[in-house]
PDBQT receptor file of N, H, CA, C and O in Angstrom, charges set to zero:
ATOM      1  N   MET A   1       0.829  -0.781   0.117  1.00  0.00    +0.000 N 
ATOM      2  CA  MET A   1      -0.068  -0.195  -0.156  1.00  0.00    +0.000 C 
ATOM      3  C   MET A   1       1.382   1.237  -0.006  1.00  0.00    +0.000 C 
ATOM      4  O   MET A   1       1.654   1.789  -1.072  1.00  0.00    +0.000 OA
ATOM      5  N   ILE A   2       1.937   1.569   0.888  1.00  0.00    +0.000 N 
ATOM      6  H   ILE A   2       1.716   1.120   1.754  1.00  0.00    +0.000 HD
ATOM      7  CA  ILE A   2       2.824   2.260   0.681  1.00  0.00    +0.000 C 
ATOM      8  C   ILE A   2       3.485   2.563  -0.805  1.00  0.00    +0.000 C 
ATOM      9  O   ILE A   2       3.734   3.703  -1.197  1.00  0.00    +0.000 OA
ATOM     10  N   VAL A   3       3.709   1.461  -1.505  1.00  0.00    +0.000 N 
ATOM     11  H   VAL A   3       3.507   0.535  -1.187  1.00  0.00    +0.000 HD
ATOM     12  CA  VAL A   3       4.793   1.607  -2.452  1.00  0.00    +0.000 C 
ATOM     13  C   VAL A   3       3.545   2.314  -3.370  1.00  0.00    +0.000 C 
ATOM     14  O   VAL A   3       3.861   3.188  -4.178  1.00  0.00    +0.000 OA
ATOM     15  N   ALA A   4       2.448   2.006  -3.260  1.00  0.00    +0.000 N 
ATOM     16  H   ALA A   4       2.191   1.296  -2.604  1.00  0.00    +0.000 HD
ATOM     17  CA  ALA A   4       1.090   2.279  -3.977  1.00  0.00    +0.000 C 
ATOM     18  C   ALA A   4       0.728   3.953  -3.727  1.00  0.00    +0.000 C 
ATOM     19  O   ALA A   4       0.397   4.786  -4.570  1.00  0.00    +0.000 OA
ATOM     20  N   ALA A   5       0.844   4.051  -2.829  1.00  0.00    +0.000 N 
ATOM     21  H   ALA A   5       1.113   3.374  -2.144  1.00  0.00    +0.000 HD
ATOM     22  CA  ALA A   5       1.033   5.173  -2.140  1.00  0.00    +0.000 C 
ATOM     23  C   ALA A   5       1.908   6.426  -2.922  1.00  0.00    +0.000 C 
ATOM     24  O   ALA A   5       1.479   7.547  -3.194  1.00  0.00    +0.000 OA
ATOM     25  N   THR A   6       3.084   5.949  -3.157  1.00  0.00    +0.000 N 
ATOM     26  H   THR A   6       3.432   5.038  -2.936  1.00  0.00    +0.000 HD
ATOM     27  CA  THR A   6       4.400   6.749  -3.360  1.00  0.00    +0.000 C 
ATOM     28  C   THR A   6       4.135   6.703  -4.893  1.00  0.00    +0.000 C 
ATOM     29  O   THR A   6       4.202   7.685  -5.632  1.00  0.00    +0.000 OA
ATOM     30  N   ASP A   7       3.850   5.534  -5.243  1.00  0.00    +0.000 N 
ATOM     31  H   ASP A   7       3.796   4.737  -4.643  1.00  0.00    +0.000 HD
ATOM     32  CA  ASP A   7       3.694   5.571  -7.167  1.00  0.00    +0.000 C 
ATOM     33  C   ASP A   7       2.797   7.120  -7.605  1.00  0.00    +0.000 C 
ATOM     34  O   ASP A   7       3.182   8.026  -8.344  1.00  0.00    +0.000 OA
ATOM     35  N   PHE A   8       1.547   6.998  -6.869  1.00  0.00    +0.000 N 
ATOM     36  H   PHE A   8       1.234   6.262  -6.268  1.00  0.00    +0.000 HD
ATOM     37  CA  PHE A   8       0.396   7.889  -6.790  1.00  0.00    +0.000 C 
ATOM     38  C   PHE A   8       0.728   9.331  -6.910  1.00  0.00    +0.000 C 
ATOM     39  O   PHE A   8       0.258  10.169  -7.679  1.00  0.00    +0.000 OA
ATOM     40  N   ASN A   9       1.888   9.477  -5.738  1.00  0.00    +0.000 N 
ATOM     41  H   ASN A   9       2.270   8.796  -5.114  1.00  0.00    +0.000 HD
ATOM     42  CA  ASN A   9       1.813  10.641  -5.117  1.00  0.00    +0.000 C 
ATOM     43  C   ASN A   9       2.985  11.162  -6.128  1.00  0.00    +0.000 C 
ATOM     44  O   ASN A   9       2.776  12.312  -6.514  1.00  0.00    +0.000 OA
ATOM     45  N   PHE A  10       3.845  10.726  -6.499  1.00  0.00    +0.000 N 
ATOM     46  H   PHE A  10       4.015   9.791  -6.186  1.00  0.00    +0.000 HD
ATOM     47  CA  PHE A  10       5.026  10.843  -7.952  1.00  0.00    +0.000 C 
ATOM     48  C   PHE A  10       4.334  10.904  -8.817  1.00  0.00    +0.000 C 
ATOM     49  O   PHE A  10       4.508  12.025  -9.296  1.00  0.00    +0.000 OA
ATOM     50  N   SER A  11       3.632  10.404  -9.352  1.00  0.00    +0.000 N 
ATOM     51  H   SER A  11       3.491   9.494  -8.962  1.00  0.00    +0.000 HD
ATOM     52  CA  SER A  11       2.809  10.110 -10.438  1.00  0.00    +0.000 C 
ATOM     53  C   SER A  11       1.972  11.496 -10.815  1.00  0.00    +0.000 C 
ATOM     54  O   SER A  11       2.195  12.275 -11.742  1.00  0.00    +0.000 OA
ATOM     55  N   TYR A  12       0.915  11.553  -9.775  1.00  0.00    +0.000 N 
ATOM     56  H   TYR A  12       0.734  10.920  -9.022  1.00  0.00    +0.000 HD
ATOM     57  CA  TYR A  12      -0.042  12.645 -10.481  1.00  0.00    +0.000 C 
ATOM     58  C   TYR A  12      -0.182  14.132  -9.667  1.00  0.00    +0.000 C 
ATOM     59  O   TYR A  12      -0.751  15.164 -10.023  1.00  0.00    +0.000 OA
ATOM     60  N   LEU A  13       0.795  13.719  -8.059  1.00  0.00    +0.000 N 
ATOM     61  H   LEU A  13       1.257  12.881  -7.769  1.00  0.00    +0.000 HD
ATOM     62  CA  LEU A  13       0.895  14.930  -6.947  1.00  0.00    +0.000 C 
ATOM     63  C   LEU A  13       1.390  15.969  -7.068  1.00  0.00    +0.000 C 
ATOM     64  O   LEU A  13       0.892  17.095  -7.091  1.00  0.00    +0.000 OA
ATOM     65  N   SER A  14       2.853  15.479  -7.187  1.00  0.00    +0.000 N 
ATOM     66  H   SER A  14       3.258  14.565  -7.169  1.00  0.00    +0.000 HD
ATOM     67  CA  SER A  14       3.664  16.374  -7.000  1.00  0.00    +0.000 C 
ATOM     68  C   SER A  14       4.840  16.465  -8.043  1.00  0.00    +0.000 C 
ATOM     69  O   SER A  14       5.003  15.395  -8.630  1.00  0.00    +0.000 OA
ATOM     70  N   ASN A  15       5.636  17.394  -8.396  1.00  0.00    +0.000 N 
ATOM     71  H   ASN A  15       5.503  18.263  -7.919  1.00  0.00    +0.000 HD
ATOM     72  CA  ASN A  15       6.641  17.087  -8.819  1.00  0.00    +0.000 C 
ATOM     73  C   ASN A  15       8.083  17.135  -8.304  1.00  0.00    +0.000 C 
ATOM     74  O   ASN A  15       8.956  16.559  -8.952  1.00  0.00    +0.000 OA
ATOM     75  N   SER A  16       8.392  17.811  -7.138  1.00  0.00    +0.000 N 
ATOM     76  H   SER A  16       7.683  18.279  -6.611  1.00  0.00    +0.000 HD
ATOM     77  CA  SER A  16       9.278  17.482  -5.660  1.00  0.00    +0.000 C 
ATOM     78  C   SER A  16       9.314  16.691  -4.857  1.00  0.00    +0.000 C 
ATOM     79  O   SER A  16       8.549  16.500  -3.912  1.00  0.00    +0.000 OA
ATOM     80  N   THR A  17      10.480  16.005  -5.261  1.00  0.00    +0.000 N 
ATOM     81  H   THR A  17      11.102  16.159  -6.028  1.00  0.00    +0.000 HD
ATOM     82  CA  THR A  17      10.537  14.553  -3.881  1.00  0.00    +0.000 C 
ATOM     83  C   THR A  17      10.507  15.006  -2.942  1.00  0.00    +0.000 C 
ATOM     84  O   THR A  17       9.460  14.665  -2.393  1.00  0.00    +0.000 OA
ATOM     85  N   GLU A  18      11.148  15.725  -2.259  1.00  0.00    +0.000 N 
ATOM     86  H   GLU A  18      11.999  16.003  -2.705  1.00  0.00    +0.000 HD
ATOM     87  CA  GLU A  18      11.092  16.228  -0.837  1.00  0.00    +0.000 C 
ATOM     88  C   GLU A  18       9.375  16.894  -0.566  1.00  0.00    +0.000 C 
ATOM     89  O   GLU A  18       9.280  17.395   0.554  1.00  0.00    +0.000 OA
ATOM     90  N   ILE A  19       8.611  16.933  -1.055  1.00  0.00    +0.000 N 
ATOM     91  H   ILE A  19       8.689  16.526  -1.965  1.00  0.00    +0.000 HD
ATOM     92  CA  ILE A  19       7.419  17.646  -0.738  1.00  0.00    +0.000 C 
ATOM     93  C   ILE A  19       6.559  16.195  -0.845  1.00  0.00    +0.000 C 
ATOM     94  O   ILE A  19       5.679  15.928  -0.028  1.00  0.00    +0.000 OA
ATOM     95  N   GLY A  20       6.957  15.211  -2.055  1.00  0.00    +0.000 N 
ATOM     96  H   GLY A  20       7.672  15.428  -2.719  1.00  0.00    +0.000 HD
ATOM     97  CA  GLY A  20       6.061  14.182  -1.993  1.00  0.00    +0.000 C 
ATOM     98  C   GLY A  20       6.613  13.151  -1.072  1.00  0.00    +0.000 C 
ATOM     99  O   GLY A  20       6.025  12.111  -0.773  1.00  0.00    +0.000 OA
ATOM    100  N   LEU A  21       7.422  13.402  -0.777  1.00  0.00    +0.000 N 
ATOM    101  H   LEU A  21       7.899  14.247  -1.020  1.00  0.00    +0.000 HD
ATOM    102  CA  LEU A  21       7.956  12.455   0.592  1.00  0.00    +0.000 C 
ATOM    103  C   LEU A  21       7.439  12.684   2.074  1.00  0.00    +0.000 C 
ATOM    104  O   LEU A  21       7.207  11.847   2.946  1.00  0.00    +0.000 OA
ATOM    105  N   LEU A  22       7.326  14.079   2.100  1.00  0.00    +0.000 N 
ATOM    106  H   LEU A  22       7.514  14.759   1.392  1.00  0.00    +0.000 HD
ATOM    107  CA  LEU A  22       6.889  14.865   3.571  1.00  0.00    +0.000 C 
ATOM    108  C   LEU A  22       5.463  14.577   3.107  1.00  0.00    +0.000 C 
ATOM    109  O   LEU A  22       5.141  13.785   3.994  1.00  0.00    +0.000 OA
ATOM    110  N   ALA A  23       4.381  14.681   2.315  1.00  0.00    +0.000 N 
ATOM    111  H   ALA A  23       4.642  15.323   1.595  1.00  0.00    +0.000 HD
ATOM    112  CA  ALA A  23       3.647  14.372   2.754  1.00  0.00    +0.000 C 
ATOM    113  C   ALA A  23       2.778  13.073   2.743  1.00  0.00    +0.000 C 
ATOM    114  O   ALA A  23       1.666  12.860   3.227  1.00  0.00    +0.000 OA
ATOM    115  N   GLU A  24       3.884  12.032   1.832  1.00  0.00    +0.000 N 
ATOM    116  H   GLU A  24       4.788  12.204   1.439  1.00  0.00    +0.000 HD
ATOM    117  CA  GLU A  24       3.348  10.938   2.220  1.00  0.00    +0.000 C 
ATOM    118  C   GLU A  24       3.899  10.565   3.904  1.00  0.00    +0.000 C 
ATOM    119  O   GLU A  24       3.032  10.308   4.740  1.00  0.00    +0.000 OA
ATOM    120  N   GLY A  25       5.413  10.562   4.315  1.00  0.00    +0.000 N 
ATOM    121  H   GLY A  25       6.117  10.770   3.636  1.00  0.00    +0.000 HD
ATOM    122  CA  GLY A  25       5.584  10.271   5.402  1.00  0.00    +0.000 C 
ATOM    123  C   GLY A  25       4.884  10.876   6.403  1.00  0.00    +0.000 C 
ATOM    124  O   GLY A  25       5.192  10.454   7.517  1.00  0.00    +0.000 OA
ATOM    125  N   GLY A  26       3.766  12.005   6.377  1.00  0.00    +0.000 N 
ATOM    126  H   GLY A  26       3.516  12.348   5.471  1.00  0.00    +0.000 HD
ATOM    127  CA  GLY A  26       2.833  12.345   7.638  1.00  0.00    +0.000 C 
ATOM    128  C   GLY A  26       1.565  11.784   7.406  1.00  0.00    +0.000 C 
ATOM    129  O   GLY A  26       0.740  11.887   8.314  1.00  0.00    +0.000 OA
ATOM    130  N   LEU A  27       1.233  11.182   6.311  1.00  0.00    +0.000 N 
ATOM    131  H   LEU A  27       1.903  11.098   5.573  1.00  0.00    +0.000 HD
ATOM    132  CA  LEU A  27      -0.100  10.522   5.906  1.00  0.00    +0.000 C 
ATOM    133  C   LEU A  27       0.462   9.189   6.874  1.00  0.00    +0.000 C 
ATOM    134  O   LEU A  27      -0.135   8.859   7.898  1.00  0.00    +0.000 OA
ATOM    135  N   ILE A  28       1.562   8.566   6.435  1.00  0.00    +0.000 N 
ATOM    136  H   ILE A  28       2.047   8.834   5.603  1.00  0.00    +0.000 HD
ATOM    137  CA  ILE A  28       2.020   7.147   7.347  1.00  0.00    +0.000 C 
ATOM    138  C   ILE A  28       1.752   7.050   8.699  1.00  0.00    +0.000 C 
ATOM    139  O   ILE A  28       1.082   6.155   9.213  1.00  0.00    +0.000 OA
ATOM    140  N   LEU A  29       2.446   8.274   9.457  1.00  0.00    +0.000 N 
ATOM    141  H   LEU A  29       2.990   9.001   9.039  1.00  0.00    +0.000 HD
ATOM    142  CA  LEU A  29       2.370   8.781  10.578  1.00  0.00    +0.000 C 
ATOM    143  C   LEU A  29       0.975   8.737  11.398  1.00  0.00    +0.000 C 
ATOM    144  O   LEU A  29       0.935   8.426  12.588  1.00  0.00    +0.000 OA
ATOM    145  N   VAL A  30      -0.303   9.124  10.540  1.00  0.00    +0.000 N 
ATOM    146  H   VAL A  30      -0.270   9.377   9.573  1.00  0.00    +0.000 HD
ATOM    147  CA  VAL A  30      -1.100   9.247  10.895  1.00  0.00    +0.000 C 
ATOM    148  C   VAL A  30      -1.846   8.483  11.449  1.00  0.00    +0.000 C 
ATOM    149  O   VAL A  30      -2.373   8.354  12.554  1.00  0.00    +0.000 OA
ATOM    150  N   ALA A  31      -1.782   7.513   9.597  1.00  0.00    +0.000 N 
ATOM    151  H   ALA A  31      -1.355   7.618   8.699  1.00  0.00    +0.000 HD
ATOM    152  CA  ALA A  31      -2.488   6.405   9.923  1.00  0.00    +0.000 C 
ATOM    153  C   ALA A  31      -1.708   5.151  10.891  1.00  0.00    +0.000 C 
ATOM    154  O   ALA A  31      -2.438   4.319  11.429  1.00  0.00    +0.000 OA
ATOM    155  N   ALA A  32      -0.493   5.086  11.038  1.00  0.00    +0.000 N 
ATOM    156  H   ALA A  32       0.099   5.762  10.600  1.00  0.00    +0.000 HD
ATOM    157  CA  ALA A  32      -0.086   4.116  12.880  1.00  0.00    +0.000 C 
ATOM    158  C   ALA A  32      -0.645   4.939  13.722  1.00  0.00    +0.000 C 
ATOM    159  O   ALA A  32      -1.368   4.391  14.554  1.00  0.00    +0.000 OA
ATOM    160  N   GLY A  33      -0.511   6.575  13.809  1.00  0.00    +0.000 N 
ATOM    161  H   GLY A  33       0.075   7.020  13.133  1.00  0.00    +0.000 HD
ATOM    162  CA  GLY A  33      -1.226   6.600  15.292  1.00  0.00    +0.000 C 
ATOM    163  C   GLY A  33      -2.742   6.106  15.364  1.00  0.00    +0.000 C 
ATOM    164  O   GLY A  33      -3.015   5.519  16.411  1.00  0.00    +0.000 OA
ATOM    165  N   ILE A  34      -3.796   6.242  14.419  1.00  0.00    +0.000 N 
ATOM    166  H   ILE A  34      -3.574   6.719  13.569  1.00  0.00    +0.000 HD
ATOM    167  CA  ILE A  34      -5.033   5.661  14.193  1.00  0.00    +0.000 C 
ATOM    168  C   ILE A  34      -5.047   4.703  14.301  1.00  0.00    +0.000 C 
ATOM    169  O   ILE A  34      -6.109   4.416  14.853  1.00  0.00    +0.000 OA
ATOM    170  N   ALA A  35      -4.216   3.461  14.022  1.00  0.00    +0.000 N 
ATOM    171  H   ALA A  35      -3.353   3.695  13.573  1.00  0.00    +0.000 HD
ATOM    172  CA  ALA A  35      -4.629   2.017  13.885  1.00  0.00    +0.000 C 
ATOM    173  C   ALA A  35      -3.821   1.603  15.580  1.00  0.00    +0.000 C 
ATOM    174  O   ALA A  35      -4.084   0.523  16.108  1.00  0.00    +0.000 OA
ATOM    175  N   ALA A  36      -3.031   2.434  16.138  1.00  0.00    +0.000 N 
ATOM    176  H   ALA A  36      -2.818   3.312  15.708  1.00  0.00    +0.000 HD
ATOM    177  CA  ALA A  36      -2.277   1.922  17.803  1.00  0.00    +0.000 C 
ATOM    178  C   ALA A  36      -3.366   2.368  18.629  1.00  0.00    +0.000 C 
ATOM    179  O   ALA A  36      -3.821   1.726  19.576  1.00  0.00    +0.000 OA
ATOM    180  N   ASP A  37      -3.787   3.550  18.216  1.00  0.00    +0.000 N 
ATOM    181  H   ASP A  37      -3.417   4.071  17.447  1.00  0.00    +0.000 HD
ATOM    182  CA  ASP A  37      -5.312   3.880  18.911  1.00  0.00    +0.000 C 
ATOM    183  C   ASP A  37      -6.057   2.794  19.436  1.00  0.00    +0.000 C 
ATOM    184  O   ASP A  37      -6.279   2.478  20.605  1.00  0.00    +0.000 OA
ATOM    185  N   ARG A  38      -6.554   2.056  17.898  1.00  0.00    +0.000 N 
ATOM    186  H   ARG A  38      -6.373   2.313  16.949  1.00  0.00    +0.000 HD
ATOM    187  CA  ARG A  38      -7.471   1.092  17.856  1.00  0.00    +0.000 C 
ATOM    188  C   ARG A  38      -7.208  -0.080  18.437  1.00  0.00    +0.000 C 
ATOM    189  O   ARG A  38      -7.899  -0.809  19.149  1.00  0.00    +0.000 OA
ATOM    190  N   LEU A  39      -5.990  -0.171  17.993  1.00  0.00    +0.000 N 
ATOM    191  H   LEU A  39      -5.429   0.421  17.415  1.00  0.00    +0.000 HD
ATOM    192  CA  LEU A  39      -5.185  -1.443  19.002  1.00  0.00    +0.000 C 
ATOM    193  C   LEU A  39      -5.438  -1.226  20.352  1.00  0.00    +0.000 C 
ATOM    194  O   LEU A  39      -6.002  -2.049  21.073  1.00  0.00    +0.000 OA
ATOM    195  N   ARG A  40      -5.020  -0.101  20.724  1.00  0.00    +0.000 N 
ATOM    196  H   ARG A  40      -4.561   0.568  20.139  1.00  0.00    +0.000 HD
ATOM    197  CA  ARG A  40      -5.380  -0.386  22.711  1.00  0.00    +0.000 C 
ATOM    198  C   ARG A  40      -6.169   0.017  23.018  1.00  0.00    +0.000 C 
ATOM    199  O   ARG A  40      -6.151  -0.043  24.247  1.00  0.00    +0.000 OA
ATOM    200  N   ARG A  41      -7.534   0.758  22.478  1.00  0.00    +0.000 N 
ATOM    201  H   ARG A  41      -7.549   0.807  21.479  1.00  0.00    +0.000 HD
ATOM    202  CA  ARG A  41      -8.977   0.039  22.792  1.00  0.00    +0.000 C 
ATOM    203  C   ARG A  41      -9.469  -1.110  22.405  1.00  0.00    +0.000 C 
ATOM    204  O   ARG A  41     -10.638  -1.341  22.716  1.00  0.00    +0.000 OA
ATOM    205  N   ARG A  42      -8.661  -2.188  21.579  1.00  0.00    +0.000 N 
ATOM    206  H   ARG A  42      -7.712  -2.000  21.326  1.00  0.00    +0.000 HD
ATOM    207  CA  ARG A  42      -9.628  -3.225  21.482  1.00  0.00    +0.000 C 
ATOM    208  C   ARG A  42      -8.738  -4.627  22.385  1.00  0.00    +0.000 C 
ATOM    209  O   ARG A  42      -8.975  -5.834  22.435  1.00  0.00    +0.000 OA
ATOM    210  N   ILE A  43      -7.600  -3.719  23.044  1.00  0.00    +0.000 N 
ATOM    211  H   ILE A  43      -7.408  -2.738  23.004  1.00  0.00    +0.000 HD
ATOM    212  CA  ILE A  43      -6.523  -4.666  24.152  1.00  0.00    +0.000 C 
ATOM    213  C   ILE A  43      -7.785  -4.046  25.498  1.00  0.00    +0.000 C 
ATOM    214  O   ILE A  43      -8.519  -4.686  26.250  1.00  0.00    +0.000 OA
ATOM    215  N   GLY A  44      -7.599  -2.748  25.343  1.00  0.00    +0.000 N 
ATOM    216  H   GLY A  44      -7.003  -2.228  24.732  1.00  0.00    +0.000 HD
ATOM    217  CA  GLY A  44      -8.205  -2.795  26.652  1.00  0.00    +0.000 C 
ATOM    218  C   GLY A  44      -9.442  -3.080  26.990  1.00  0.00    +0.000 C 
ATOM    219  O   GLY A  44      -9.722  -3.075  28.189  1.00  0.00    +0.000 OA
ATOM    220  N   ARG A  45     -10.227  -3.321  26.227  1.00  0.00    +0.000 N 
ATOM    221  H   ARG A  45      -9.999  -3.325  25.254  1.00  0.00    +0.000 HD
ATOM    222  CA  ARG A  45     -11.714  -3.310  26.454  1.00  0.00    +0.000 C 
ATOM    223  C   ARG A  45     -11.861  -5.408  26.556  1.00  0.00    +0.000 C 
ATOM    224  O   ARG A  45     -12.839  -6.102  26.831  1.00  0.00    +0.000 OA
ATOM    225  N   ARG A  46     -10.574  -5.765  26.232  1.00  0.00    +0.000 N 
ATOM    226  H   ARG A  46      -9.778  -5.201  26.008  1.00  0.00    +0.000 HD
ATOM    227  CA  ARG A  46     -10.473  -7.740  26.487  1.00  0.00    +0.000 C 
ATOM    228  C   ARG A  46     -10.966  -8.127  27.936  1.00  0.00    +0.000 C 
ATOM    229  O   ARG A  46     -11.693  -9.101  28.134  1.00  0.00    +0.000 OA
ATOM    230  N   ASP A  47     -10.556  -7.365  28.841  1.00  0.00    +0.000 N 
ATOM    231  H   ASP A  47      -9.965  -6.574  28.681  1.00  0.00    +0.000 HD
ATOM    232  CA  ASP A  47     -10.441  -7.648  30.113  1.00  0.00    +0.000 C 
ATOM    233  C   ASP A  47     -11.745  -7.389  30.802  1.00  0.00    +0.000 C 
ATOM    234  O   ASP A  47     -12.034  -7.905  31.881  1.00  0.00    +0.000 OA
ATOM    235  N   GLY A  48     -12.744  -6.339  29.949  1.00  0.00    +0.000 N 
ATOM    236  H   GLY A  48     -12.510  -5.920  29.072  1.00  0.00    +0.000 HD
ATOM    237  CA  GLY A  48     -14.212  -5.811  30.527  1.00  0.00    +0.000 C 
ATOM    238  C   GLY A  48     -14.087  -4.922  31.287  1.00  0.00    +0.000 C 
ATOM    239  O   GLY A  48     -15.094  -4.515  31.866  1.00  0.00    +0.000 OA
ATOM    240  N   GLN A  49     -12.754  -4.295  31.552  1.00  0.00    +0.000 N 
ATOM    241  H   GLN A  49     -11.936  -4.626  31.081  1.00  0.00    +0.000 HD
ATOM    242  CA  GLN A  49     -12.579  -3.098  32.426  1.00  0.00    +0.000 C 
ATOM    243  C   GLN A  49     -12.638  -2.044  31.496  1.00  0.00    +0.000 C 
ATOM    244  O   GLN A  49     -12.307  -2.362  30.354  1.00  0.00    +0.000 OA
ATOM    245  N   PRO A  50     -13.059  -0.563  31.727  1.00  0.00    +0.000 N 
ATOM    246  CA  PRO A  50     -12.967   0.534  30.422  1.00  0.00    +0.000 C 
ATOM    247  C   PRO A  50     -11.072   0.666  30.795  1.00  0.00    +0.000 C 
ATOM    248  O   PRO A  50     -10.327   0.365  31.727  1.00  0.00    +0.000 OA
ATOM    249  N   ASN A  51     -10.954   1.267  29.493  1.00  0.00    +0.000 N 
ATOM    250  H   ASN A  51     -11.559   1.511  28.735  1.00  0.00    +0.000 HD
ATOM    251  CA  ASN A  51      -9.529   2.154  29.426  1.00  0.00    +0.000 C 
ATOM    252  C   ASN A  51      -8.681   2.166  29.997  1.00  0.00    +0.000 C 
ATOM    253  O   ASN A  51      -7.569   1.667  30.168  1.00  0.00    +0.000 OA
ATOM    254  N   GLU A  52     -10.021   3.519  30.634  1.00  0.00    +0.000 N 
ATOM    255  H   GLU A  52     -10.925   3.924  30.495  1.00  0.00    +0.000 HD
ATOM    256  CA  GLU A  52      -8.909   4.501  31.493  1.00  0.00    +0.000 C 
ATOM    257  C   GLU A  52      -9.686   4.859  33.089  1.00  0.00    +0.000 C 
ATOM    258  O   GLU A  52     -10.851   4.957  33.475  1.00  0.00    +0.000 OA
ATOM    259  N   GLU A  53      -8.081   5.004  33.837  1.00  0.00    +0.000 N 
ATOM    260  H   GLU A  53      -7.135   4.925  33.523  1.00  0.00    +0.000 HD
ATOM    261  CA  GLU A  53      -9.119   4.922  35.176  1.00  0.00    +0.000 C 
ATOM    262  C   GLU A  53     -10.000   6.779  35.491  1.00  0.00    +0.000 C 
ATOM    263  O   GLU A  53      -9.902   7.952  35.130  1.00  0.00    +0.000 OA
ATOM    264  N   PRO A  54     -10.763   5.932  36.343  1.00  0.00    +0.000 N 
ATOM    265  CA  PRO A  54     -11.291   7.791  36.723  1.00  0.00    +0.000 C 
ATOM    266  C   PRO A  54     -10.647   8.433  37.894  1.00  0.00    +0.000 C 
ATOM    267  O   PRO A  54     -10.184   7.959  38.932  1.00  0.00    +0.000 OA
ATOM    268  N   GLY A  55     -10.757   9.793  37.384  1.00  0.00    +0.000 N 
ATOM    269  H   GLY A  55     -11.132  10.178  36.541  1.00  0.00    +0.000 HD
ATOM    270  CA  GLY A  55      -9.795  10.790  38.499  1.00  0.00    +0.000 C 
ATOM    271  C   GLY A  55      -9.943  10.720  39.962  1.00  0.00    +0.000 C 
ATOM    272  O   GLY A  55     -10.793  10.244  40.715  1.00  0.00    +0.000 OA
ATOM    273  N   PRO A  56      -9.234  11.124  40.059  1.00  0.00    +0.000 N 
ATOM    274  CA  PRO A  56      -9.253  11.415  41.986  1.00  0.00    +0.000 C 
ATOM    275  C   PRO A  56     -11.217  11.894  41.991  1.00  0.00    +0.000 C 
ATOM    276  O   PRO A  56     -11.636  12.477  40.992  1.00  0.00    +0.000 OA
ATOM    277  N   GLY A  57     -11.995  11.647  42.902  1.00  0.00    +0.000 N 
ATOM    278  H   GLY A  57     -11.654  11.173  43.714  1.00  0.00    +0.000 HD
ATOM    279  CA  GLY A  57     -13.320  12.210  43.167  1.00  0.00    +0.000 C 
ATOM    280  C   GLY A  57     -14.132  12.167  42.058  1.00  0.00    +0.000 C 
ATOM    281  O   GLY A  57     -14.925  13.003  41.626  1.00  0.00    +0.000 OA
ATOM    282  N   ALA A  58     -13.779  10.909  41.596  1.00  0.00    +0.000 N 
ATOM    283  H   ALA A  58     -13.135  10.229  41.947  1.00  0.00    +0.000 HD
ATOM    284  CA  ALA A  58     -14.953  10.673  39.910  1.00  0.00    +0.000 C 
ATOM    285  C   ALA A  58     -16.638  10.657  40.600  1.00  0.00    +0.000 C 
ATOM    286  O   ALA A  58     -17.637  11.288  40.253  1.00  0.00    +0.000 OA
ATOM    287  N   GLY A  59     -16.443   9.745  41.601  1.00  0.00    +0.000 N 
ATOM    288  H   GLY A  59     -15.631   9.233  41.882  1.00  0.00    +0.000 HD
ATOM    289  CA  GLY A  59     -17.858   8.998  42.359  1.00  0.00    +0.000 C 
ATOM    290  C   GLY A  59     -18.030  10.270  43.414  1.00  0.00    +0.000 C 
ATOM    291  O   GLY A  59     -18.957  10.285  44.223  1.00  0.00    +0.000 OA
ATOM    292  N   ALA A  60     -17.414  10.939  43.359  1.00  0.00    +0.000 N 
ATOM    293  H   ALA A  60     -16.661  10.927  42.701  1.00  0.00    +0.000 HD
ATOM    294  CA  ALA A  60     -18.245  12.112  44.639  1.00  0.00    +0.000 C 
ATOM    295  C   ALA A  60     -19.090  13.090  43.990  1.00  0.00    +0.000 C 
ATOM    296  O   ALA A  60     -18.740  13.730  42.999  1.00  0.00    +0.000 OA
ATOM    297  N   PRO A  61     -20.476  13.219  44.703  1.00  0.00    +0.000 N 
ATOM    298  CA  PRO A  61     -21.364  14.146  43.893  1.00  0.00    +0.000 C 
ATOM    299  C   PRO A  61     -20.981  15.064  43.522  1.00  0.00    +0.000 C 
ATOM    300  O   PRO A  61     -19.932  15.186  44.153  1.00  0.00    +0.000 OA
ATOM    301  N   ALA A  62     -21.109  16.228  42.632  1.00  0.00    +0.000 N 
ATOM    302  H   ALA A  62     -21.962  16.129  42.120  1.00  0.00    +0.000 HD
ATOM    303  CA  ALA A  62     -21.061  17.549  42.684  1.00  0.00    +0.000 C 
ATOM    304  C   ALA A  62     -21.180  18.646  43.259  1.00  0.00    +0.000 C 
ATOM    305  O   ALA A  62     -22.322  19.086  43.122  1.00  0.00    +0.000 OA
ATOM    306  N   PRO A  63     -20.500  19.311  43.860  1.00  0.00    +0.000 N 
ATOM    307  CA  PRO A  63     -21.162  20.612  44.889  1.00  0.00    +0.000 C 
ATOM    308  C   PRO A  63     -22.267  21.355  44.578  1.00  0.00    +0.000 C 
ATOM    309  O   PRO A  63     -22.172  22.083  43.589  1.00  0.00    +0.000 OA
ATOM    310  N   SER A  64     -23.307  21.341  45.199  1.00  0.00    +0.000 N 
ATOM    311  H   SER A  64     -23.385  20.750  46.001  1.00  0.00    +0.000 HD
ATOM    312  CA  SER A  64     -24.022  22.672  45.009  1.00  0.00    +0.000 C 
ATOM    313  C   SER A  64     -23.457  23.678  44.809  1.00  0.00    +0.000 C 
ATOM    314  O   SER A  64     -22.315  23.838  45.239  1.00  0.00    +0.000 OA
ATOM    315  N   LEU A  65     -24.265  24.868  43.923  1.00  0.00    +0.000 N 
ATOM    316  H   LEU A  65     -25.193  24.738  43.573  1.00  0.00    +0.000 HD
ATOM    317  CA  LEU A  65     -23.967  25.947  44.467  1.00  0.00    +0.000 C 
ATOM    318  C   LEU A  65     -25.240  26.929  44.893  1.00  0.00    +0.000 C 
ATOM    319  O   LEU A  65     -26.453  26.803  44.724  1.00  0.00    +0.000 OA
ATOM    320  N   PRO A  66     -24.455  27.932  45.502  1.00  0.00    +0.000 N 
ATOM    321  CA  PRO A  66     -25.655  28.887  46.624  1.00  0.00    +0.000 C 
ATOM    322  C   PRO A  66     -26.091  29.600  45.653  1.00  0.00    +0.000 C 
ATOM    323  O   PRO A  66     -25.627  29.882  44.549  1.00  0.00    +0.000 OA
ATOM    324  N   GLY A  67     -27.515  29.988  46.465  1.00  0.00    +0.000 N 
ATOM    325  H   GLY A  67     -27.893  29.759  47.362  1.00  0.00    +0.000 HD
ATOM    326  CA  GLY A  67     -28.447  30.643  45.572  1.00  0.00    +0.000 C 
ATOM    327  C   GLY A  67     -29.262  30.619  44.717  1.00  0.00    +0.000 C 
ATOM    328  O   GLY A  67     -29.768  31.667  44.318  1.00  0.00    +0.000 OA
TER     329      GLY A  67
C-alpha cells in the first residue's frame, strides 16, 4: 500500500521529491497513530474493564452552588 501511495504521489500530485516524501510520511504517521489507538482500545476492552481510570473524586457528588 505504501508503494502504491508513493507511485500515485509522484505520478499525479507532486513534481518535487522532498514535498512528496514529506506528505506521504505525514500520512503514514497519522495512519500508524490511528491504528495504534484502535489497537489500544481493543486490548483495553478485552479484560472487561474501561481503558481509562477515573480521576480523583470521580465518584463524589458535584457540589451544589449557593443561591
